[in-house]
C-alpha positions, 0 to 999 in steps of 0.5 A, spaced: 500 500 500 502 506 498 501 512 503 498 519 500 500 526 502 495 530 504 495 538 505 492 541 511 488 548 511 494 551 514 499 548 509 502 543 513 503 536 510 500 530 513 498 523 513 493 519 516 494 514 522 490 509 519 493 509 512 500 509 515 498 503 520 495 499 513 502 501 509 506 498 515 502 492 514 501 492 522 495 487 524 488 491 524 486 488 531 492 492 534 490 498 531 487 501 537 492 499 541 498 502 537 494 509 536 494 510 543 502 508 544 504 512 538 500 518 541 503 517 548 510 515 547 517 519 547 520 521 540 526 525 538 523 530 534 528 535 531 526 540 536 528 535 542 526 529 546 519 529 547 512 527 547 508 528 541 503 535 541 496 536 539 495 540 533 503 540 532 504 533 531 497 530 530 490 532 530 484 528 530 480 527 524 473 529 524 469 525 519 462 522 519 465 517 515 470 515 520 468 509 524 474 508 528 479 514 531 483 516 526 488 522 526 492 526 521 500 526 523 505 530 521 511 527 516 516 528 521 512 524 527 509 519 522 517 518 520 519 517 527 513 512 528 515 508 522 522 507 525 520 505 532 515 500 529 516 492 528 514 493 520 518 489 515 517 495 511 519 500 515 526 502 512 522 503 505 517 508 508 521 511 513 526 513 507 520 515 503 517 520 509 524 523 510 524 525 502 517 528 503 519 532 509 520 540 508 527 541 508 526 548 512 522 544 517 528 540 518 532 546 520 536 547 514 540 553 513 539 558 508 544 559 502 548 565 501 543 568 496 537 567 500 540 571 506 541 576 501 534 576 498 531 576 505 536 582 506 533 586 500 526 584 502 527 587 509 528 594 505 523 593 499 517 591 504 518 598 507 514 600 501 506 600 503 505 597 496 509 591 497 506 590 504 499 590 501 501 586 495 504 580 500 497 580 504 493 580 498 497 574 495 497 570 502 489 571 502 488 568 495 493 562 497 489 561 504 482 562 500 485 556 495 486 552 501 479 553 504 475 551 498 475 559 496 472 561 503 476 566 507 472 564 513 476 565 519 482 569 515 483 574 520 483 570 526 488 565 522 492 571 520 492 574 528 495 567 530 500 566 525 503 574 526 502 574 534 498 580 534 491 583 533 487 589 532 485 589 539 492 587 542 495 593 538 490 598 541 492 595 548 499 596 546 498 604 544 494 605 550 499 602 554 504 607 551 499 613 552 497 614 545 490 614 542 488 608 537 481 610 535 480 611 528 487 608 526 488 601 522 492 596 523 498 599 519 497 605 522 497 602 529 503 598 527 507 605 525 506 607 532 507 601 536 513 598 532 514 600 525 519 594 523 513 589 525 510 591 518 516 589 515 516 582 518 508 581 517 509 583 509 515 577 509 511 572 513 505 574 508 509 573 502 512 566 504 505 564 506 503 566 499 508 561 496 506 555 500 511 555 505 510 552 512 508 557 518 514 556 522 519 557 516 515 564 514 515 566 521 523 565 521 524 569 515 519 574 517 523 575 524 530 575 520 527 581 515 525 585 521 532 584 524 535 587 518 530 592 517 531 595 524 539 595 523 538 598 516 533 603 519 528 602 513 524 607 512 516 605 512 514 609 505 507 609 503 508 609 495 501 608 493 500 615 490 507 618 491 511 620 485 517 615 483 522 621 484 521 621 491 521 613 492 527 611 496 533 607 493 531 600 493 531 593 489 526 595 484 526 588 480 525 585 487 519 590 489 516 588 482 516 580 484 513 582 490 507 585 487 507 580 481 509 573 482 509 572 474 516 576 474 521 571 478 528 572 479 530 573 486 524 569 489 526 563 484 531 561 489 526 558 494 522 554 488 526 547 490 522 547 496 515 548 494 509 544 498 506 538 495 499 538 493 
């Protein structure tokens, strides 16, 4: 039996526990016992030795068609389960699962070219036009993964970025500033303007189909660069070109038009499976 890679609504690659159990050739009568063992055992994940965590390494499959308990398992978790099993074909499937892990989820280093591109992105994302383009592209990717629906978009994005309009209003009040009538972008400008760069980079890489953690890490790196370089936040949407800051115009066009790829093609080898 061949395993099937599924992609969750958040873009995470997973396999079904029932499918993994069958592929490993384990006895059906041991399924319930094995599932309990899998979810409660200790494994050496890439981020440390620990038990699997709900919503991080696995999630229950909710379906009226399911007659037994079933779960979505992360690729890494499925690989670790496979290696620890008594299956005669565990080497075959562990190797296959390893090949489907995202390199960025295994903590691979950025290439020099990728680091330099993130550096340039930290400058480009100072332009409001690039910020809004990245947000729109991320929204379109989110809708595509959710059957064309944008339901829960704002809650999802707030969880991803670590802030919401409410949190920003609280932060402004704590600083003695008035948040009334201000948009998220205006509040960020008052609270932490470089967070706007981070947000735009996270949006960009989420729109490219990268895992949440990877997009967040690149956003964090871009924010560090932006702060060190004192990147200017500039609303260029109605500004004359002669007043624009000196930037990598080609990269800015890539951010605003995904059909024009040169710099961002450096991440093409790490696309999500579909």
